[in-house]
C-alpha positions in Angstrom: -18.5 0.3 -1.4 -20.5 0.7 2.2 -20.6 -1.0 5.2 -23.1 -2.8 6.5 -23.3 -4.0 10.0 -24.3 -7.1 11.3 -25.4 -8.1 14.9 -26.0 -11.1 16.0 -29.4 -12.9 17.2 -28.2 -15.1 19.9 -29.3 -15.1 23.8 -28.3 -12.2 25.7 -25.8 -12.2 29.0 -28.8 -12.0 31.1 -29.5 -15.8 29.5 -27.6 -19.1 30.5 -26.7 -20.3 27.4 -23.8 -17.3 27.0 -20.6 -17.3 25.9 -17.6 -16.5 28.3 -15.1 -14.0 26.8 -13.0 -16.4 25.9 -15.3 -19.0 24.4 -15.9 -16.3 22.1 -12.1 -14.9 21.5 -11.3 -18.5 20.7 -14.7 -18.9 17.7 -13.6 -15.0 16.6 -10.3 -16.6 15.8 -11.3 -19.8 14.6 -13.8 -18.2 12.2 -11.3 -16.1 11.1 -9.0 -18.5 10.5 -11.2 -20.4 8.0 -11.6 -17.4 5.7 -8.0 -17.4 5.0 -6.5 -15.1 7.8 -3.1 -16.6 8.4 -1.7 -13.6 10.1 -2.7 -11.6 13.2 -1.3 -8.5 14.3 -1.5 -7.9 18.3 -1.4 -4.4 19.8 -1.5 -5.4 23.6 -4.6 -4.1 26.1 -6.8 -5.4 28.4 -10.4 -5.5 27.0 -8.5 -7.3 24.4 -7.3 -9.6 26.5 -9.3 -12.9 25.9 -8.3 -12.4 22.2 -4.7 -12.0 23.1 -5.0 -15.8 25.0 -7.3 -17.1 22.0 -4.2 -16.3 19.3 -1.7 -17.6 21.7 -3.7 -21.2 21.5 -4.3 -20.6 18.1 -1.0 -19.8 16.9 0.7 -23.3 19.4 -2.2 -24.9 16.8 -0.5 -24.4 13.9 -3.9 -21.7 12.5 -2.6 -18.1 13.2 1.0 -16.5 13.2 1.4 -13.9 15.7 2.9 -10.6 15.8 2.9 -8.2 18.2 3.3 -4.2 18.0 2.8 -2.1 20.8 1.7 0.8 18.6 -1.2 0.6 16.7 -1.2 2.3 14.1 2.3 0.8 13.5 0.4 -2.7 13.8 -2.6 -1.6 11.4 0.1 -1.2 8.4 1.6 -4.0 9.6 -1.2 -5.8 9.1 -1.9 -3.7 5.9 1.2 -4.3 4.7 0.9 -8.6 5.5 -1.9 -8.8 3.0 -0.5 -7.2 0.4 2.7 -9.3 0.5 0.8 -12.3 1.3 -2.4 -12.1 -1.4 -4.7 -12.6 1.5 -6.3 -11.3 4.3 -4.7 -10.2 7.6 -6.3 -9.3 10.1 -5.0 -6.5 13.5 -6.2 -6.6 17.2 -7.1 -3.8 19.5 -8.6 -3.2 23.0 -11.0 -0.4 23.1 -10.9 3.6 23.4 -8.4 5.5 21.6 -6.8 2.1 20.2 -9.2 1.3 17.4 -8.9 5.6 16.2 -5.6 4.8 16.1 -5.9 2.2 12.8 -8.0 4.1 11.3 -5.3 5.5 8.5 -5.1 2.0 8.0 -8.6 1.5 7.4 -8.9 4.2 5.2 -5.7 3.6 2.5 -7.2 -0.3 2.6 -11.0 1.0 1.5 -9.0 3.2 -1.5 -6.6 0.3 -2.4 -8.2 -2.5 -2.6 -6.6 -4.3 0.7 -7.6 -7.4 2.9 -7.5 -5.4 6.6 -9.6 -7.5 8.9 -9.8 -5.3 12.3 -10.4 -7.0 15.3 -11.7 -4.4 17.6 -12.4 -5.3 21.8 -15.1 -3.2 23.2 -16.8 -3.0 26.3 -20.1 -4.8 26.9 -23.0 -2.5 26.3 -24.0 -1.9 29.7 -20.9 0.4 30.2 -21.6 2.5 26.9 -23.3 5.8 28.1 -21.9 5.5 31.7 -18.3 7.7 31.1 -16.7 4.1 32.1 -13.1 4.2 31.3 -12.0 3.9 27.7 -15.6 2.8 26.5 -16.2 5.0 23.3 -18.2 4.4 20.3 -16.3 1.7 18.7 -19.4 0.5 16.1 -19.6 2.6 13.0 -15.9 4.3 14.0 -14.5 3.5 10.6 -18.0 4.8 9.1 -18.2 3.6 5.1 -14.8 2.7 4.4 -15.5 -1.2 5.7 -16.9 -3.6 2.8 -18.5 -5.8 5.7 -18.8 -4.7 9.5 -20.0 -6.6 12.3 -20.6 -5.8 15.7 -21.4 -8.7 18.5 -22.5 -8.0 22.2 -21.1 -9.6 25.3 -21.9 -13.6 25.7 -23.0 -14.2 22.0 -20.9 -16.5 19.5 -19.2 -14.4 17.0 -18.9 -17.4 14.1 -22.2 -16.3 13.0 -21.5 -12.6 12.6 -18.0 -13.0 11.2 -19.4 -16.1 8.6 -22.4 -13.5 7.8 -20.1 -10.6 6.7 -17.7 -12.7 4.5 -20.8 -14.1 3.5 -21.9 -10.6 2.3 -18.7 -10.3 0.2 -19.5 -14.2 -1.7 -17.2 -16.1 0.1 -14.5 -13.9 -1.8 -11.3 -12.3 0.0 -13.0 -8.9 0.5 -11.7 -6.1 -1.7 -10.8 -4.1 1.1 -11.5 -3.2 4.9 -13.7 -5.5 7.3 -14.3 -4.7 11.2 -15.6 -7.0 13.6 -16.4 -5.4 17.1 -16.1 -7.5 20.1 -18.2 -6.7 23.1 -16.4 -8.6 26.3 -17.5 -9.1 29.6 -15.4 -9.9 32.8 -13.4 -12.0 33.5 -10.8 -11.3 30.3 -8.4 -13.7 31.4 -8.5 -17.5 31.2 -10.3 -19.6 34.0 -10.6 -23.2 34.9 -13.5 -24.4 32.9 -12.4 -22.7 30.0 -8.0 -23.1 30.3 -6.2 -22.7 26.8 -5.1 -25.5 25.1 -8.7 -26.3 24.1 -9.4 -27.2 20.2 -10.9 -25.5 17.6 -14.6 -23.9 18.0 -17.6 -25.5 15.9 -20.2 -23.4 14.9 -19.8 -21.5 11.9 -19.2 -22.2 8.2 -16.0 -22.9 6.6 -15.4 -19.9 3.6 -12.7 -20.3 1.4 -11.0 -16.8 -0.1 -10.5 -16.3 -4.0 -7.6 -15.3 -5.6 -7.2 -11.8 -6.1 -5.3 -12.6 -10.0 -7.2 -14.6 -12.7 -6.0 -15.6 -15.5 -6.4 -13.1 -18.8 -7.3 -15.1 -20.6 -6.8 -15.6 -25.0 -6.3 -12.0 -26.0 -8.9 -11.4 -28.6 -8.0 -10.5 -32.4 -7.8 -6.5 -32.8 -9.8 -4.6 -35.2 -8.8 -0.8 -36.7 -5.1 1.1 -35.9 -5.2 3.7 -33.3 -2.1 6.5 -32.1 -3.5 5.2 -28.5 -1.8 4.3 -25.1 -1.9 2.2 -22.7 -1.6 3.5 -18.9 -1.2 1.2 -16.1 -1.3 2.8 -12.6 -0.8 1.1 -9.3 -2.4 -2.3 -9.3 -2.4 -3.1 -12.3 -0.4 -6.3 -13.3 1.2 -8.0 -16.0 -1.6 -8.2 -17.8 -1.2 -4.7 -18.6 2.1 -5.3 -20.4 0.6 -8.1 -21.8 -2.2 -6.1 -23.3 0.2 -3.6 -24.6 2.7 -5.7 -26.4 -0.6 -7.6 -28.0 -1.4 -4.0 -29.1 1.8 -2.9 -30.3 1.2 0.5 -28.2 3.2 2.4 -25.7 2.8 1.6 -22.7 2.9 4.4 -19.5 3.4 2.9 -16.2 3.3 3.9 -13.0 6.4 2.0 -11.1 3.7 0.2 -8.5 1.5 -0.7 -11.5 3.8 -3.9 -12.2 4.1 -3.5 -15.5 6.7 -1.6 -16.1 8.8 -3.6 -18.2 9.2 -5.2 -21.6 9.7 -3.5 -25.0 6.7 -1.8 -24.9 7.5 0.0 -21.5 8.3 3.5 -22.2 10.2 5.4 -19.7 10.3 9.3 -18.7 6.9 9.1 -20.2 5.6 11.9 -18.2 8.3 14.2 -19.8 7.3 13.3 -23.1 3.6 13.6 -23.3 4.5 17.4 -24.1 5.4 16.7 -27.5 4.2 13.3 -28.1 0.6 13.0 -26.4 -0.9 15.6 -28.7 -1.3 12.6 -31.1 -2.7 10.5 -28.7 -6.3 9.4 -29.9 -7.3 6.9 -27.2 -6.0 5.8 -24.0 -6.7 2.4 -21.9 -6.0 2.7 -18.5 -5.2 -0.3 -16.1 -5.2 0.0 -12.4 -5.6 4.1 -11.2 -3.0 6.4 -12.3 -1.6 8.5 -9.2 1.5 9.8 -10.2 1.4 12.1 -13.0 -0.3 15.9 -13.6 0.4 15.1 -17.4 -1.6 12.0 -17.1 -4.0 13.5 -15.3 -4.5 16.3 -18.3 -4.4 13.6 -20.9 -7.3 11.8 -18.8 -9.3 15.3 -18.6 -9.1 15.6 -22.3 -12.6 15.5 -24.2 -11.3 14.9 -27.5 -9.6 11.5 -26.3 -11.6 8.5 -26.0 -11.3 6.5 -23.6 -11.5 3.2 -21.3 -10.9 1.9 -18.1 -10.6 -1.7 -17.4 -12.1 -2.5 -14.2 -12.9 -6.9 -14.0 -14.0 -6.8 -10.9 -15.5 -4.4 -8.2 -13.0 -1.7 -7.1 -13.6 1.0 -4.2 -11.6 3.6 -5.1 -14.1 5.6 -7.5 -17.3 5.5 -7.8 -19.8 4.8 -10.6 -20.3 7.8 -13.1 -17.8 9.5 -11.8 -15.0 8.8 -14.4 -14.8 9.8 -17.6 -13.9 6.6 -19.1 -15.9 4.2 -20.3 -15.8 0.9 -18.3 -15.0 -2.3 -19.5 -14.7 -5.1 -17.8 -13.5 -8.1 -20.5 -10.5 -7.9 -22.1 -11.5 -8.8 -26.1 -14.2 -5.8 -25.5 -10.6 -3.3 -24.3 -8.8 -4.5 -27.0 -11.4 -4.5 -29.8 -11.5 -0.5 -28.5 -7.7 0.0 -28.2 -6.9 -1.6 -31.7 -3.6 -1.9 -33.2 -1.4 0.8 -32.8 -0.6 2.8 -36.1 2.1 2.8 -38.2 5.5 4.0 -36.7 3.1 4.8 -33.2 4.7 2.5 -31.2 8.6 3.0 -32.9 7.9 6.7 -32.2 7.5 6.3 -28.4 10.4 4.1 -28.2 12.7 6.0 -29.8 12.4 8.8 -27.7 12.2 7.1 -24.7 15.6 5.6 -25.3 16.6 9.2 -26.2 14.9 10.6 -22.7 16.6 7.6 -20.6 20.3 8.5 -22.1 19.9 12.1 -22.0 18.9 12.0 -18.4 21.6 9.4 -17.9 24.4 11.4 -18.7 23.1 15.1 -16.9 22.8 12.4 -13.0 25.9 11.0 -14.1 27.8 14.6 -13.9 26.2 15.8 -10.7 28.5 16.0 -8.3 25.8 15.4 -4.9 23.5 12.2 -5.2 19.7 13.8 -5.7 16.8 11.9 -5.0 16.7 10.7 -8.9 20.0 9.2 -9.2 19.5 7.6 -6.2 15.6 6.2 -7.3 17.6 4.6 -10.6 20.5 2.9 -8.2 17.6 1.5 -6.1 15.6 0.2 -9.3 18.3 -1.4 -10.9 19.9 -3.0 -7.9 16.7 -4.7 -6.2 16.3 -8.4 -7.2 13.1 -9.0 -4.9 10.7 -6.6 -3.0 10.5 -3.3 -3.5 8.6 -0.9 -1.4 8.8 2.9 -2.1 7.4 5.9 -0.7 5.2 8.5 -1.2 5.9 12.1 -2.1 8.9 13.0 -4.4 10.4 9.1 -3.8 7.7 7.5 -6.3 7.4 10.1 -8.8 11.3 9.8 -8.6 11.5 6.2 -9.8 8.6 6.6 -12.1 10.5 9.2 -13.8 14.1 7.3 -14.1 13.6 3.8 -13.8 14.0 1.3 -17.3 11.6 -1.0 -18.8 14.9 -3.2 -19.3 15.0 -4.6 -15.8 12.2 -4.3 -12.6 12.5 -5.3 -9.2 10.1 -8.6 -8.5 7.6 -7.0 -7.3 6.8 -3.3 -6.8 4.5 -2.0 -3.7 3.4 1.5 -2.6 0.3 3.0 -0.2 -1.2 5.0 -2.8 -4.7 4.2 -2.3 -4.6 7.5 -0.4 -1.1 8.2 -1.3 -0.1 9.0 2.6 3.5 9.0 4.4 2.0 7.6 7.3 2.4 3.8 8.1 5.6 3.2 5.6 8.1 2.0 7.3 5.1 -0.5 9.0 3.7 -1.8 5.9 7.0 -2.4 4.3 7.9 -4.8 7.2 4.4 -6.5 7.0 5.4 -6.7 2.9 8.7 -8.4 4.0 7.1 -10.8 6.4 4.2 -12.0 4.8 6.4 -14.6 2.6 9.9 -14.6 3.2 11.1 -12.2 1.0 13.7 -9.8 1.3 12.8 -6.8 0.8 14.0 -2.7 0.4 11.8 0.3 0.9 13.1 4.1 -0.7 12.0 6.9 1.6 12.2 9.7 2.7 13.2 11.7 5.6 9.6 12.8 6.4 8.4 9.4 5.8 10.9 7.9 7.9 10.7 9.9 11.0 6.5 10.1 10.4 6.7 6.5 11.2 10.0 5.9 12.9 7.9 3.6 15.4 7.6 0.9 12.6 11.4 0.2 13.8 10.7 -1.4 17.0 10.3 -5.0 17.6 9.5 -6.4 20.8 11.6 -9.5 22.5 11.1 -12.4 20.3 9.3 -10.9 17.6 10.3 -12.2 13.7 12.7 -10.0 12.5 11.9 -9.3 9.0 14.5 -9.0 5.8 14.3 -5.4 5.5 16.8 -2.5 3.8 15.3 1.3 4.4 16.9 3.4 2.1 16.5 6.9 3.7 16.9 9.7 0.7 18.0 12.4 4.0 17.3 15.8 2.2 16.6 17.2 5.8 12.8 18.1 5.1 10.2 18.0 2.4 11.6 17.9 -0.9 8.8 17.3 -3.1 7.4 21.4 -2.2 10.7 22.6 -3.9 9.0 21.2 -7.5 5.6 22.3 -7.3 4.6 26.1 -7.1 5.9 26.3 -3.4 8.8 25.8 -4.7 8.3 28.3 -7.1 7.6 31.2 -4.4 10.5 30.4 -2.0 12.4 31.7 -4.8 11.0 35.0 -3.9 12.6 36.9 -0.8 9.4 37.7 0.7 8.0 34.1 0.9 11.4 32.4 1.3 10.8 31.8 5.3 7.3 31.0 5.1 8.1 27.9 2.7 10.7 26.9 4.3 9.4 26.2 7.8 5.6 25.3 6.7 6.2 23.2 3.1 9.9 22.7 4.1 9.9 21.6 7.1 13.7 21.5 8.0 15.0 19.4 10.8 18.4 17.9 12.4 17.5 14.6 13.4 19.8 12.0 13.5 18.5 9.0 11.8 22.2 7.3 12.7 20.8 7.0 16.7 17.6 7.5 15.6 18.6 3.7 14.2 20.5 2.7 16.6 17.3 3.4 19.7 16.3 0.6 18.0 18.8 -2.0 17.6 19.1 -1.4 14.1 22.0 -1.3 11.8 23.1 2.0 10.0 25.2 3.6 7.3 25.6 6.9 5.8 26.6 7.0 1.8 27.7 10.4 0.2 28.2 9.5 -3.2 26.5 7.0 -6.0 29.6 4.7 -5.3 29.4 4.1 -2.2 26.0 3.5 -2.0 26.1 1.3 -5.4 28.4 -0.9 -2.9 25.9 -0.6 -0.5 23.4 -1.9 -2.7 24.9 -5.2 -3.6 25.4 -6.6 0.0 21.9 -9.2 0.1 19.5 -7.9 2.4 19.3 -9.7 5.7 17.4 -8.2 8.6 17.0 -5.1 9.8 18.8 -1.5 8.4 19.2 1.8 7.0 21.2 3.6 4.4 20.7 7.1 4.5 21.6 8.7 1.4 22.7 12.9 2.3 21.4 14.6 -0.2 20.2 18.9 -0.3 17.1 20.4 -1.4 19.2 23.5 -2.6 18.9 23.1 -6.5 16.5 20.6 -6.4 14.0 22.4 -8.7 16.9 23.6 -10.9 17.6 20.0 -11.5 14.6 18.7 -12.4 13.9 22.3 -14.7 17.6 20.9 -16.3 16.2 17.3 -16.3 12.6 18.9 -19.0 15.7 20.6 -21.0 18.0 18.0 -21.4 14.9 15.5 -22.7 12.6 18.0 -24.9 16.3 18.3 -26.5 17.4 14.6 -26.7 14.0 13.9 -28.0 
């Protein structure tokens, strides 16, 4: 979805009716509050000072809740997490200059994941642009085509109209992606006697009620025909995928962040089972966005398999005409396409799933050293609230071992672009959104990439967030890819280890202590399970010590054990 820039046509500052910077900021915050924004993350700065004062006033009046972060990238991903966890728009406020550029990763993720992230960027007035003025750059359009809507508001103009127009462009609903509001401010940037803090809500904007994210799936139509169909539930699929699979009697291949990985139709270790059972598949029904598995990607690329993608509303993660599946927007048509599972089809997958799960459990239990796979299973089985999964190996380990007989409350992951940046900040926002205790499973490089997300200013709300960090001193995912095979050869070993393994000796415990976060180091499955049984309260880090040596061999043995069992 491409963005459009909406500019106000109200009088310029040269005319007598211009708003002061604080008046304009008040109007902007009040307008956003009426669109459903309840949480705003502020990164301090000078040009954004009017917004800071307006936010302080709005929080005192009960309109919004403000969170302060000193790092703009952390602020952006915290707002992203607040939007995801709260299922409603959340905003981030930055000052001018490079501060706005720090939001690009969060905006990109919000676009591809369809998260309603609202960016309020403070800007210098038009007369300073192109003059070499300090902290002045081109901010209008800085996020390219990623925003669902955008507005550039000149200094002195009332931003309520452009903000309402931007949201009206989206049909008055919660945006399916980021919205960028660029606000130019002139001096003075602080309250004056004429506009001292404590004023009432500003008028001049249309009240907009955001629509909910999920709609009830409705009655499912009667099925026709029998086929060897499988249901693939990718990121964000929702429980509808599980209901659909059970209604149609079909195997469910659900990624962890689909929030559909439950029920008797859910298949454990499906990506390994596709090697043998996949050849019999005739049809595929896809919910959400599959991102984790090469076997699933290979299945979706097969020309002999008929495929349908359920898209009940527009999404940002693909361009129409670029996907191989038939796009279906209603469940009745989808059921007609899928049909009922052929006789014995679901049972064959269920038997294989049970055998695979038992084989993996037996193999991992016999390992002396903790591995990512064992940690993933323990975290999944011992999490009864929110669970956030880091990218790279972490979510793939969970995808391989997590059972469908138990699942956490809600599972989140940044799968829009699957980056490791901002993971701690995203999880913090998710935990703060509704006050639900949250556990984050991530690797050591992902932890180090966003360690600044642990910094909280004095008086800031502390999330109930526990970080389980698998520390294998580098990037373990490359060991399981083609690079790992090259790394076993003497002539490539040093290159692969340095440029892909990226080994380090960072002291995670010292880092946690520096941020005032509790830290516990564990080395056995029993120690980890005991730590996971404790309630998640405040912030803590459980560091699980592991090694990358033998990781490639372990995955090969898991694969062999599953094939033998099945």
